[in-house]
C-alpha positions, 0 to 999 in steps of 0.5 A: 359148833353150829352158827345160825341167823336169826331166822334160825337158818344154819350158816356155818360151822366152827371146829376145833383142831391141830390147836386151831379153830377154823370156821366153814361156811353153809358149803363147808367151805373154808372162810379163815381160822385162828392161833391160840398161840400166836393170838391171831385170826386169818381168812381162808387165804391167811391175811390178818383180820386182826388180833383174839379169835374172830372167827365167827364174824367170818361167817356170813350169816345171810345164807344165799341157796338157790332155788 
């Protein structure tokens, strides 16, 4: 699923594979994941963000692109 901001700019994507839901920024870099078996969302570095699926909140919506 693609994620866009209020200006319809592509900000990243959310994908499900191997039982986990992963979030990526607009460059394709992993920003975090959610494991429904443990019911926690983690950052890309493995830190717990909170309970439940919060992966969409990990994707930056302000896209800074070089000119």
